C-alpha positions as CSV (number, residue, x, y, z in Angstrom):
1,M,9.1,3.5,20.5
2,F,7.9,6.8,21.3
3,D,9.4,9.2,24.3
4,R,5.8,9.1,26.4
5,T,7.6,12.4,27.5
6,L,6.8,13.8,24.2
7,L,3.5,11.9,23.7
8,P,0.9,15.2,25.4
9,G,2.6,18.1,24.0
10,F,3.1,16.8,20.5
11,I,-0.3,16.2,19.8
12,Q,-1.6,18.9,22.1
13,L,0.3,20.6,19.3
14,G,-1.0,18.3,17.3
15,Y,-4.7,19.5,17.7
16,R,-4.3,22.7,18.2
17,S,-2.9,23.3,14.6
18,L,-4.4,20.0,12.9
19,L,-7.6,20.5,14.2
20,P,-10.0,23.3,13.4
21,G,-8.7,22.8,9.7
22,I,-9.4,19.1,10.0
23,V,-13.0,19.5,11.0
24,C,-14.1,23.3,8.7
25,S,-12.2,21.0,5.8
26,D,-13.3,17.5,6.4
27,I,-16.8,19.0,7.4
28,Y,-17.3,20.9,4.2
29,R,-16.0,17.9,2.3
30,L,-17.7,15.2,4.0
31,I,-21.4,16.2,3.9
32,P,-21.8,16.7,0.1
33,G,-20.2,12.9,-0.1
34,S,-22.2,11.9,2.6
35,I,-25.3,13.1,1.5
36,Q,-24.0,11.7,-2.4
37,L,-22.9,8.2,-0.7
38,G,-26.5,8.1,1.4
39,Y,-28.5,9.2,-2.1
40,L,-26.8,6.4,-4.6
41,Q,-27.1,3.1,-1.6
42,S,-30.9,4.7,-1.2
43,T,-31.9,5.0,-5.0
44,S,-29.8,1.7,-5.6
45,G,-31.4,-0.8,-2.9
46,F,-35.2,0.9,-4.4
47,D,-33.8,-0.5,-7.3
48,T,-33.2,-4.2,-6.5
49,A,-35.5,-3.9,-4.4
50,R,-37.7,-2.9,-7.2
51,V,-35.7,-5.7,-9.5
52,S,-36.4,-8.6,-7.0
53,T,-39.7,-8.3,-6.6
54,V,-40.5,-8.1,-10.3
55,Y,-37.9,-11.0,-10.8
56,F,-39.2,-12.8,-8.3
57,R,-43.3,-12.1,-9.5
58,V,-42.5,-13.7,-12.7
């Protein structure tokens, strides 16, 4: 179990040291990935919709 007296100080220390770096690196890393993922999902969604409409028409 955690020592509850150490936890708040540990969290504060962790936030102060990690948060700026995590936020900066994650934002720059996630923005292209999320754009790419959204683009892939939307294009694949459009493709499947197109294929399904063509398939059902035949």
